A tleap script that builds the chain and sets N, CA, C and O, in Angstrom:
source leaprc.protein.ff14SB
mol = sequence {
  NMET LYS MET GLU ALA ILE ARG PRO SER SER
  LYS PRO PHE ILE ASP ARG GLN LYS PHE PRO
  TYR GLY PHE LYS LYS SER GLY ASP PHE SER
  ILE SER GLU ALA ASN ILE LEU SER GLN TYR
  GLY TYR THR LEU LEU ALA LEU GLU THR GLY
  GLU LEU LEU PRO GLU ASN ALA ASP GLU HIE
  ALA PHE VAL ALA PHE ILE ASN GLY GLU GLN
  GLU CYS MET SER PRO ILE ALA ARG ALA TRP
  ALA LYS TYR VAL ARG LEU ALA ARG GLY LYS
  LYS HIE PHE TYR THR LEU HIE SER SER ALA
  SER ASN GLN ALA ASP TYR ASP ASP ASP TYR
  SER ASP ASP ALA PHE ASP VAL CALA
}
set mol.1.N position { 0.844 -1.192 0.000 }
set mol.1.CA position { 0.000 0.000 0.000 }
set mol.1.C position { 0.884 1.247 0.000 }
set mol.1.O position { 1.809 1.358 0.804 }
set mol.2.N position { 0.602 2.159 -0.880 }
set mol.2.CA position { 1.370 3.392 -1.005 }
set mol.2.C position { 1.001 4.345 0.131 }
set mol.2.O position { -0.176 4.582 0.404 }
set mol.3.N position { 2.016 4.879 0.780 }
set mol.3.CA position { 1.762 5.878 1.824 }
set mol.3.C position { 1.499 7.213 1.146 }
set mol.3.O position { 2.140 7.556 0.152 }
set mol.4.N position { 0.566 7.948 1.683 }
set mol.4.CA position { 0.235 9.249 1.123 }
set mol.4.C position { 1.306 10.260 1.483 }
set mol.4.O position { 2.013 10.113 2.480 }
set mol.5.N position { 1.414 11.271 0.671 }
set mol.5.CA position { 2.424 12.298 0.876 }
set mol.5.C position { 1.851 13.518 1.599 }
set mol.5.O position { 2.294 14.644 1.372 }
set mol.6.N position { 0.883 13.293 2.456 }
set mol.6.CA position { 0.352 14.400 3.254 }
set mol.6.C position { 1.300 14.627 4.422 }
set mol.6.O position { 1.741 13.685 5.079 }
set mol.7.N position { 1.601 15.894 4.666 }
set mol.7.CA position { 2.543 16.228 5.735 }
set mol.7.C position { 1.962 15.882 7.098 }
set mol.7.O position { 0.819 16.234 7.389 }
set mol.8.N position { 2.728 15.200 7.931 }
set mol.8.CA position { 2.247 14.955 9.299 }
set mol.8.C position { 2.217 16.268 10.090 }
set mol.8.O position { 2.969 17.196 9.791 }
set mol.9.N position { 1.359 16.339 11.081 }
set mol.9.CA position { 1.278 17.522 11.935 }
set mol.9.C position { 2.523 17.611 12.803 }
set mol.9.O position { 3.172 16.603 13.081 }
set mol.10.N position { 2.847 18.822 13.227 }
set mol.10.CA position { 4.032 19.013 14.056 }
set mol.10.C position { 3.826 18.490 15.475 }
set mol.10.O position { 4.789 18.178 16.175 }
set mol.11.N position { 2.552 18.397 15.896 }
set mol.11.CA position { 2.242 17.822 17.212 }
set mol.11.C position { 0.986 16.977 17.072 }
set mol.11.O position { 0.214 17.184 16.136 }
set mol.12.N position { 0.762 16.038 17.971 }
set mol.12.CA position { -0.425 15.171 17.870 }
set mol.12.C position { -1.732 15.976 17.946 }
set mol.12.O position { -1.870 16.882 18.767 }
set mol.13.N position { -2.665 15.630 17.090 }
set mol.13.CA position { -3.983 16.270 17.054 }
set mol.13.C position { -4.863 15.663 18.142 }
set mol.13.O position { -4.968 14.442 18.260 }
set mol.14.N position { -5.492 16.525 18.931 }
set mol.14.CA position { -6.358 16.084 20.029 }
set mol.14.C position { -7.621 16.939 19.998 }
set mol.14.O position { -7.546 18.153 19.807 }
set mol.15.N position { -8.764 16.318 20.183 }
set mol.15.CA position { -10.029 17.044 20.294 }
set mol.15.C position { -10.614 16.698 21.662 }
set mol.15.O position { -11.424 15.779 21.780 }
set mol.16.N position { -10.206 17.425 22.681 }
set mol.16.CA position { -10.629 17.137 24.059 }
set mol.16.C position { -12.115 17.429 24.287 }
set mol.16.O position { -12.735 16.851 25.179 }
set mol.17.N position { -12.674 18.318 23.487 }
set mol.17.CA position { -14.091 18.656 23.661 }
set mol.17.C position { -15.004 17.512 23.232 }
set mol.17.O position { -15.919 17.139 23.966 }
set mol.18.N position { -14.761 16.959 22.058 }
set mol.18.CA position { -15.631 15.899 21.534 }
set mol.18.C position { -15.150 14.499 21.901 }
set mol.18.O position { -15.956 13.575 22.015 }
set mol.19.N position { -13.853 14.341 22.082 }
set mol.19.CA position { -13.270 13.033 22.408 }
set mol.19.C position { -12.320 13.202 23.598 }
set mol.19.O position { -11.102 13.129 23.434 }
set mol.20.N position { -12.875 13.429 24.799 }
set mol.20.CA position { -12.051 13.769 25.968 }
set mol.20.C position { -11.040 12.693 26.361 }
set mol.20.O position { -10.024 13.004 26.982 }
set mol.21.N position { -11.298 11.450 26.015 }
set mol.21.CA position { -10.374 10.373 26.375 }
set mol.21.C position { -9.503 9.948 25.204 }
set mol.21.O position { -8.805 8.937 25.278 }
set mol.22.N position { -9.542 10.713 24.136 }
set mol.22.CA position { -8.727 10.413 22.962 }
set mol.22.C position { -9.493 9.618 21.926 }
set mol.22.O position { -10.547 9.048 22.209 }
set mol.23.N position { -8.956 9.590 20.743 }
set mol.23.CA position { -9.610 8.895 19.633 }
set mol.23.C position { -9.629 7.380 19.839 }
set mol.23.O position { -10.621 6.720 19.531 }
set mol.24.N position { -8.536 6.837 20.358 }
set mol.24.CA position { -8.441 5.383 20.533 }
set mol.24.C position { -9.443 4.868 21.558 }
set mol.24.O position { -10.025 3.799 21.372 }
set mol.25.N position { -9.650 5.621 22.640 }
set mol.25.CA position { -10.541 5.161 23.707 }
set mol.25.C position { -11.997 5.532 23.460 }
set mol.25.O position { -12.872 5.119 24.221 }
set mol.26.N position { -12.273 6.297 22.418 }
set mol.26.CA position { -13.643 6.741 22.167 }
set mol.26.C position { -14.542 5.597 21.720 }
set mol.26.O position { -15.751 5.637 21.944 }
set mol.27.N position { -13.962 4.574 21.089 }
set mol.27.CA position { -14.762 3.482 20.555 }
set mol.27.C position { -15.348 3.789 19.190 }
set mol.27.O position { -15.998 2.935 18.587 }
set mol.28.N position { -15.125 5.000 18.696 }
set mol.28.CA position { -15.671 5.405 17.402 }
set mol.28.C position { -14.718 5.141 16.244 }
set mol.28.O position { -15.146 5.046 15.093 }
set mol.29.N position { -13.428 5.021 16.546 }
set mol.29.CA position { -12.426 4.906 15.498 }
set mol.29.C position { -11.627 3.624 15.665 }
set mol.29.O position { -11.401 3.160 16.783 }
set mol.30.N position { -11.201 3.056 14.542 }
set mol.30.CA position { -10.281 1.923 14.590 }
set mol.30.C position { -8.923 2.454 15.054 }
set mol.30.O position { -8.708 3.665 15.105 }
set mol.31.N position { -8.028 1.561 15.385 }
set mol.31.CA position { -6.697 1.989 15.818 }
set mol.31.C position { -5.995 2.756 14.702 }
set mol.31.O position { -5.351 3.776 14.949 }
set mol.32.N position { -6.123 2.262 13.482 }
set mol.32.CA position { -5.455 2.954 12.368 }
set mol.32.C position { -6.075 4.337 12.126 }
set mol.32.O position { -5.352 5.290 11.835 }
set mol.33.N position { -7.404 4.460 12.242 }
set mol.33.CA position { -8.051 5.768 12.085 }
set mol.33.C position { -7.601 6.729 13.187 }
set mol.33.O position { -7.320 7.898 12.922 }
set mol.34.N position { -7.534 6.227 14.430 }
set mol.34.CA position { -7.090 7.063 15.552 }
set mol.34.C position { -5.658 7.527 15.334 }
set mol.34.O position { -5.329 8.680 15.613 }
set mol.35.N position { -4.804 6.635 14.837 }
set mol.35.CA position { -3.412 7.005 14.563 }
set mol.35.C position { -3.329 8.057 13.460 }
set mol.35.O position { -2.543 9.001 13.554 }
set mol.36.N position { -4.139 7.893 12.419 }
set mol.36.CA position { -4.166 8.864 11.321 }
set mol.36.C position { -4.582 10.232 11.839 }
set mol.36.O position { -3.941 11.235 11.526 }
set mol.37.N position { -5.645 10.280 12.628 }
set mol.37.CA position { -6.121 11.564 13.147 }
set mol.37.C position { -5.078 12.227 14.035 }
set mol.37.O position { -4.848 13.432 13.936 }
set mol.38.N position { -4.450 11.445 14.901 }
set mol.38.CA position { -3.416 12.001 15.786 }
set mol.38.C position { -2.236 12.535 14.986 }
set mol.38.O position { -1.706 13.606 15.282 }
set mol.39.N position { -1.834 11.784 13.974 }
set mol.39.CA position { -0.637 12.132 13.216 }
set mol.39.C position { -0.869 13.260 12.203 }
set mol.39.O position { 0.017 14.089 11.997 }
set mol.40.N position { -2.035 13.301 11.574 }
set mol.40.CA position { -2.271 14.237 10.475 }
set mol.40.C position { -3.337 15.294 10.767 }
set mol.40.O position { -3.556 16.179 9.940 }
set mol.41.N position { -3.991 15.226 11.899 }
set mol.41.CA position { -5.163 16.064 12.170 }
set mol.41.C position { -4.971 17.548 11.983 }
set mol.41.O position { -5.786 18.196 11.325 }
set mol.42.N position { -3.899 18.111 12.554 }
set mol.42.CA position { -3.696 19.557 12.423 }
set mol.42.C position { -3.434 19.960 10.976 }
set mol.42.O position { -3.886 21.015 10.532 }
set mol.43.N position { -2.710 19.128 10.246 }
set mol.43.CA position { -2.465 19.408 8.827 }
set mol.43.C position { -3.777 19.361 8.050 }
set mol.43.O position { -4.039 20.236 7.224 }
set mol.44.N position { -4.604 18.346 8.308 }
set mol.44.CA position { -5.871 18.203 7.586 }
set mol.44.C position { -6.815 19.360 7.906 }
set mol.44.O position { -7.496 19.874 7.018 }
set mol.45.N position { -6.854 19.767 9.165 }
set mol.45.CA position { -7.687 20.905 9.554 }
set mol.45.C position { -7.218 22.172 8.847 }
set mol.45.O position { -8.037 22.944 8.348 }
set mol.46.N position { -5.908 22.390 8.802 }
set mol.46.CA position { -5.361 23.574 8.134 }
set mol.46.C position { -5.627 23.542 6.629 }
set mol.46.O position { -5.900 24.581 6.029 }
set mol.47.N position { -5.550 22.358 6.014 }
set mol.47.CA position { -5.882 22.237 4.592 }
set mol.47.C position { -7.368 22.520 4.372 }
set mol.47.O position { -7.747 23.176 3.402 }
set mol.48.N position { -8.205 22.019 5.286 }
set mol.48.CA position { -9.654 22.226 5.169 }
set mol.48.C position { -10.021 23.700 5.274 }
set mol.48.O position { -10.860 24.185 4.515 }
set mol.49.N position { -9.405 24.413 6.204 }
set mol.49.CA position { -9.749 25.816 6.438 }
set mol.49.C position { -9.025 26.776 5.499 }
set mol.49.O position { -9.354 27.961 5.450 }
set mol.50.N position { -8.041 26.272 4.756 }
set mol.50.CA position { -7.298 27.128 3.844 }
set mol.50.C position { -6.087 27.790 4.484 }
set mol.50.O position { -5.386 28.557 3.823 }
set mol.51.N position { -5.826 27.511 5.757 }
set mol.51.CA position { -4.638 28.071 6.416 }
set mol.51.C position { -3.362 27.520 5.802 }
set mol.51.O position { -2.317 28.169 5.822 }
set mol.52.N position { -3.460 26.319 5.259 }
set mol.52.CA position { -2.316 25.653 4.648 }
set mol.52.C position { -2.689 25.362 3.197 }
set mol.52.O position { -3.778 24.858 2.923 }
set mol.53.N position { -1.803 25.671 2.287 }
set mol.53.CA position { -2.053 25.377 0.880 }
set mol.53.C position { -1.467 24.012 0.536 }
set mol.53.O position { -0.392 23.658 1.021 }
set mol.54.N position { -2.168 23.243 -0.299 }
set mol.54.CA position { -1.656 21.923 -0.679 }
set mol.54.C position { -0.340 22.047 -1.441 }
set mol.54.O position { -0.167 22.928 -2.283 }
set mol.55.N position { 0.587 21.136 -1.119 }
set mol.55.CA position { 1.916 21.187 -1.738 }
set mol.55.C position { 2.190 20.030 -2.689 }
set mol.55.O position { 3.188 20.058 -3.410 }
set mol.56.N position { 1.334 19.017 -2.712 }
set mol.56.CA position { 1.590 17.869 -3.586 }
set mol.56.C position { 0.259 17.274 -4.036 }
set mol.56.O position { -0.808 17.744 -3.641 }
set mol.57.N position { 0.334 16.248 -4.855 }
set mol.57.CA position { -0.869 15.656 -5.451 }
set mol.57.C position { -1.825 15.106 -4.388 }
set mol.57.O position { -3.039 15.268 -4.510 }
set mol.58.N position { -1.290 14.456 -3.345 }
set mol.58.CA position { -2.162 13.896 -2.303 }
set mol.58.C position { -2.886 14.987 -1.531 }
set mol.58.O position { -4.063 14.840 -1.203 }
set mol.59.N position { -2.196 16.072 -1.242 }
set mol.59.CA position { -2.839 17.178 -0.527 }
set mol.59.C position { -3.865 17.873 -1.422 }
set mol.59.O position { -4.922 18.281 -0.941 }
set mol.60.N position { -3.571 18.012 -2.710 }
set mol.60.CA position { -4.552 18.581 -3.649 }
set mol.60.C position { -5.787 17.679 -3.727 }
set mol.60.O position { -6.913 18.173 -3.770 }
set mol.61.N position { -5.579 16.366 -3.746 }
set mol.61.CA position { -6.697 15.420 -3.799 }
set mol.61.C position { -7.544 15.521 -2.533 }
set mol.61.O position { -8.770 15.437 -2.604 }
set mol.62.N position { -6.909 15.699 -1.383 }
set mol.62.CA position { -7.648 15.847 -0.125 }
set mol.62.C position { -8.511 17.110 -0.153 }
set mol.62.O position { -9.675 17.073 0.247 }
set mol.63.N position { -7.957 18.209 -0.616 }
set mol.63.CA position { -8.713 19.468 -0.698 }
set mol.63.C position { -9.868 19.321 -1.690 }
set mol.63.O position { -10.965 19.820 -1.439 }
set mol.64.N position { -9.633 18.647 -2.806 }
set mol.64.CA position { -10.701 18.413 -3.783 }
set mol.64.C position { -11.809 17.567 -3.165 }
set mol.64.O position { -12.990 17.801 -3.423 }
set mol.65.N position { -11.430 16.586 -2.354 }
set mol.65.CA position { -12.411 15.752 -1.655 }
set mol.65.C position { -13.236 16.593 -0.688 }
set mol.65.O position { -14.460 16.470 -0.656 }
set mol.66.N position { -12.590 17.434 0.091 }
set mol.66.CA position { -13.290 18.294 1.052 }
set mol.66.C position { -14.277 19.208 0.337 }
set mol.66.O position { -15.370 19.469 0.840 }
set mol.67.N position { -13.887 19.690 -0.835 }
set mol.67.CA position { -14.744 20.595 -1.593 }
set mol.67.C position { -15.800 19.866 -2.419 }
set mol.67.O position { -16.547 20.494 -3.169 }
set mol.68.N position { -15.863 18.533 -2.281 }
set mol.68.CA position { -16.876 17.765 -2.987 }
set mol.68.C position { -16.593 17.574 -4.458 }
set mol.68.O position { -17.497 17.255 -5.230 }
set mol.69.N position { -15.343 17.766 -4.858 }
set mol.69.CA position { -14.989 17.678 -6.267 }
set mol.69.C position { -14.550 16.277 -6.687 }
set mol.69.O position { -14.464 15.987 -7.880 }
set mol.70.N position { -14.271 15.405 -5.713 }
set mol.70.CA position { -13.903 14.029 -6.065 }
set mol.70.C position { -14.255 13.104 -4.907 }
set mol.70.O position { -14.474 13.537 -3.776 }
set mol.71.N position { -14.302 11.825 -5.229 }
set mol.71.CA position { -14.652 10.802 -4.246 }
set mol.71.C position { -13.543 10.626 -3.216 }
set mol.71.O position { -12.383 10.957 -3.461 }
set mol.72.N position { -13.925 10.102 -2.072 }
set mol.72.CA position { -12.981 9.796 -1.008 }
set mol.72.C position { -12.278 8.485 -1.333 }
set mol.72.O position { -12.923 7.438 -1.388 }
set mol.73.N position { -10.981 8.527 -1.547 }
set mol.73.CA position { -10.245 7.327 -1.918 }
set mol.73.C position { -9.228 6.902 -0.874 }
set mol.73.O position { -8.956 5.709 -0.741 }
set mol.74.N position { -8.665 7.827 -0.141 }
set mol.74.CA position { -7.542 7.506 0.734 }
set mol.74.C position { -7.996 7.218 2.167 }
set mol.74.O position { -9.019 7.740 2.612 }
set mol.75.N position { -7.247 6.400 2.878 }
set mol.75.CA position { -7.562 6.143 4.289 }
set mol.75.C position { -7.525 7.422 5.131 }
set mol.75.O position { -8.305 7.569 6.072 }
set mol.76.N position { -6.626 8.339 4.797 }
set mol.76.CA position { -6.537 9.593 5.549 }
set mol.76.C position { -7.807 10.417 5.337 }
set mol.76.O position { -8.369 10.935 6.302 }
set mol.77.N position { -8.264 10.543 4.104 }
set mol.77.CA position { -9.484 11.314 3.819 }
set mol.77.C position { -10.701 10.652 4.453 }
set mol.77.O position { -11.574 11.340 4.982 }
set mol.78.N position { -10.770 9.320 4.406 }
set mol.78.CA position { -11.902 8.619 5.023 }
set mol.78.C position { -11.911 8.824 6.538 }
set mol.78.O position { -12.971 9.037 7.127 }
set mol.79.N position { -10.748 8.761 7.165 }
set mol.79.CA position { -10.670 8.976 8.610 }
set mol.79.C position { -11.089 10.402 8.961 }
set mol.79.O position { -11.795 10.613 9.946 }
set mol.80.N position { -10.659 11.381 8.162 }
set mol.80.CA position { -11.026 12.767 8.433 }
set mol.80.C position { -12.536 12.977 8.234 }
set mol.80.O position { -13.174 13.679 9.019 }
set mol.81.N position { -13.095 12.378 7.202 }
set mol.81.CA position { -14.537 12.501 6.965 }
set mol.81.C position { -15.320 11.921 8.142 }
set mol.81.O position { -16.324 12.494 8.564 }
set mol.82.N position { -14.872 10.804 8.661 }
set mol.82.CA position { -15.528 10.179 9.810 }
set mol.82.C position { -15.407 11.072 11.040 }
set mol.82.O position { -16.374 11.247 11.782 }
set mol.83.N position { -14.226 11.634 11.257 }
set mol.83.CA position { -14.023 12.551 12.382 }
set mol.83.C position { -14.967 13.749 12.276 }
set mol.83.O position { -15.627 14.107 13.251 }
set mol.84.N position { -15.032 14.363 11.105 }
set mol.84.CA position { -15.880 15.541 10.912 }
set mol.84.C position { -17.347 15.190 11.178 }
set mol.84.O position { -18.064 15.942 11.838 }
set mol.85.N position { -17.779 14.047 10.661 }
set mol.85.CA position { -19.173 13.623 10.857 }
set mol.85.C position { -19.477 13.441 12.345 }
set mol.85.O position { -20.525 13.878 12.820 }
set mol.86.N position { -18.576 12.805 13.075 }
set mol.86.CA position { -18.812 12.541 14.493 }
set mol.86.C position { -18.597 13.772 15.362 }
set mol.86.O position { -19.359 13.994 16.303 }
set mol.87.N position { -17.594 14.565 15.077 }
set mol.87.CA position { -17.252 15.702 15.931 }
set mol.87.C position { -18.144 16.909 15.690 }
set mol.87.O position { -18.448 17.654 16.621 }
set mol.88.N position { -18.557 17.103 14.470 }
set mol.88.CA position { -19.330 18.307 14.147 }
set mol.88.C position { -20.816 18.032 14.017 }
set mol.88.O position { -21.619 18.954 13.873 }
set mol.89.N position { -21.171 16.772 14.067 }
set mol.89.CA position { -22.588 16.425 14.058 }
set mol.89.C position { -23.282 16.599 12.729 }
set mol.89.O position { -24.508 16.505 12.656 }
set mol.90.N position { -22.533 16.849 11.684 }
set mol.90.CA position { -23.147 16.959 10.369 }
set mol.90.C position { -22.153 16.497 9.337 }
set mol.90.O position { -20.943 16.489 9.563 }
set mol.91.N position { -22.680 16.119 8.218 }
set mol.91.CA position { -21.811 15.622 7.150 }
set mol.91.C position { -21.326 16.810 6.346 }
set mol.91.O position { -22.127 17.536 5.758 }
set mol.92.N position { -20.019 17.011 6.316 }
set mol.92.CA position { -19.432 18.127 5.588 }
set mol.92.C position { -18.968 17.734 4.205 }
set mol.92.O position { -18.614 18.593 3.397 }
set mol.93.N position { -18.967 16.440 3.923 }
set mol.93.CA position { -18.414 15.963 2.675 }
set mol.93.C position { -19.528 15.382 1.824 }
set mol.93.O position { -20.407 14.681 2.326 }
set mol.94.N position { -19.487 15.671 0.555 }
set mol.94.CA position { -20.507 15.197 -0.360 }
set mol.94.C position { -19.843 14.436 -1.493 }
set mol.94.O position { -18.756 14.790 -1.951 }
set mol.95.N position { -20.508 13.401 -1.927 }
set mol.95.CA position { -19.961 12.654 -3.044 }
set mol.95.C position { -20.559 13.180 -4.338 }
set mol.95.O position { -21.508 13.963 -4.324 }
set mol.96.N position { -20.007 12.750 -5.431 }
set mol.96.CA position { -20.526 13.161 -6.724 }
set mol.96.C position { -21.874 12.512 -7.012 }
set mol.96.O position { -22.587 12.923 -7.927 }
set mol.97.N position { -22.222 11.483 -6.216 }
set mol.97.CA position { -23.469 10.760 -6.418 }
set mol.97.C position { -24.447 11.054 -5.295 }
set mol.97.O position { -25.210 10.175 -4.895 }
set mol.98.N position { -24.437 12.261 -4.789 }
set mol.98.CA position { -25.278 12.627 -3.653 }
set mol.98.C position { -26.747 12.562 -4.034 }
set mol.98.O position { -27.135 12.994 -5.120 }
set mol.99.N position { -27.552 12.029 -3.150 }
set mol.99.CA position { -28.990 11.972 -3.416 }
set mol.99.C position { -29.607 13.361 -3.332 }
set mol.99.O position { -30.726 13.566 -3.803 }
set mol.100.N position { -28.897 14.318 -2.740 }
set mol.100.CA position { -29.417 15.674 -2.649 }
set mol.100.C position { -29.614 16.284 -4.036 }
set mol.100.O position { -30.458 17.163 -4.213 }
set mol.101.N position { -28.850 15.829 -5.006 }
set mol.101.CA position { -28.990 16.372 -6.356 }
set mol.101.C position { -30.327 15.981 -6.981 }
set mol.101.O position { -30.758 16.584 -7.964 }
set mol.102.N position { -30.977 14.975 -6.413 }
set mol.102.CA position { -32.272 14.547 -6.930 }
set mol.102.C position { -33.430 15.330 -6.322 }
set mol.102.O position { -34.584 15.087 -6.674 }
set mol.103.N position { -33.147 16.260 -5.420 }
set mol.103.CA position { -34.202 16.994 -4.725 }
set mol.103.C position { -35.096 17.753 -5.700 }
set mol.103.O position { -36.297 17.879 -5.458 }
set mol.104.N position { -34.546 18.252 -6.779 }
set mol.104.CA position { -35.343 19.005 -7.746 }
set mol.104.C position { -36.481 18.164 -8.312 }
set mol.104.O position { -37.504 18.709 -8.728 }
set mol.105.N position { -36.317 16.845 -8.332 }
set mol.105.CA position { -37.364 15.969 -8.836 }
set mol.105.C position { -38.613 16.031 -7.968 }
set mol.105.O position { -39.717 15.776 -8.449 }
set mol.106.N position { -38.444 16.369 -6.693 }
set mol.106.CA position { -39.564 16.353 -5.756 }
set mol.106.C position { -40.142 17.740 -5.511 }
set mol.106.O position { -41.234 17.851 -4.953 }
set mol.107.N position { -39.462 18.777 -5.901 }
set mol.107.CA position { -39.921 20.138 -5.632 }
set mol.107.C position { -41.231 20.459 -6.331 }
set mol.107.O position { -42.002 21.279 -5.832 }
set mol.108.N position { -41.507 19.834 -7.475 }
set mol.108.CA position { -42.729 20.125 -8.218 }
set mol.108.C position { -43.970 19.624 -7.481 }
set mol.108.O position { -45.068 20.131 -7.711 }
set mol.109.N position { -43.810 18.640 -6.601 }
set mol.109.CA position { -44.942 18.094 -5.883 }
set mol.109.C position { -45.402 18.972 -4.721 }
set mol.109.O position { -46.483 18.762 -4.171 }
set mol.110.N position { -44.598 19.934 -4.355 }
set mol.110.CA position { -44.917 20.797 -3.210 }
set mol.110.C position { -46.015 21.781 -3.589 }
set mol.110.O position { -46.023 22.309 -4.701 }
set mol.111.N position { -46.921 22.021 -2.687 }
set mol.111.CA position { -48.028 22.929 -2.954 }
set mol.111.C position { -48.200 23.894 -1.793 }
set mol.111.O position { -47.993 23.512 -0.641 }
set mol.112.N position { -48.577 25.141 -2.075 }
set mol.112.CA position { -48.835 26.135 -1.034 }
set mol.112.C position { -50.298 26.134 -0.602 }
set mol.112.O position { -50.695 26.924 0.253 }
set mol.113.N position { -51.101 25.244 -1.195 }
set mol.113.CA position { -52.525 25.225 -0.872 }
set mol.113.C position { -52.733 25.024 0.611 }
set mol.113.O position { -52.010 24.261 1.251 }
set mol.114.N position { -53.720 25.707 1.156 }
set mol.114.CA position { -54.034 25.553 2.589 }
set mol.114.C position { -54.585 24.163 2.831 }
set mol.114.O position { -55.281 23.593 1.991 }
set mol.115.N position { -54.264 23.637 3.980 }
set mol.115.CA position { -54.746 22.306 4.337 }
set mol.115.C position { -56.077 22.435 5.049 }
set mol.115.O position { -56.266 23.338 5.865 }
set mol.116.N position { -56.988 21.545 4.747 }
set mol.116.CA position { -58.275 21.529 5.410 }
set mol.116.C position { -58.199 20.524 6.546 }
set mol.116.O position { -58.198 19.313 6.322 }
set mol.117.N position { -58.136 21.044 7.782 }
set mol.117.CA position { -57.992 20.153 8.942 }
set mol.117.C position { -59.270 20.191 9.761 }
set mol.117.O position { -59.293 20.737 10.864 }
set mol.118.N position { -60.305 19.624 9.233 }
set mol.118.CA position { -61.591 19.670 9.939 }
set mol.118.C position { -61.730 18.495 10.873 }
set mol.118.O position { -62.748 18.364 11.553 }
savepdb mol mol.pdb
quit
């Protein structure tokens, strides 16, 4: 398996607010996911927020994934997507095959007519 060229964080990533006992003890992440988050978390957060600009193909792919421009392929991106979903309580990542794109199919059925509740 090819290791990704995403820069490791300078210090271990910790989210004491959402995971006070750490990623490994939370029961939400596998050991490899917990290790990925600890090792790369600050870099991934900085790439997500734009504080850090991508420097190589793997980092560009991660940013494209965050922006919904490509599918999640790497273990690092999958671990980050899982962290975001669990820590922020909402899904921040969208796939190219999102069912939300089909919403327009249902909008025509909506009516403003008053309901008769007798």
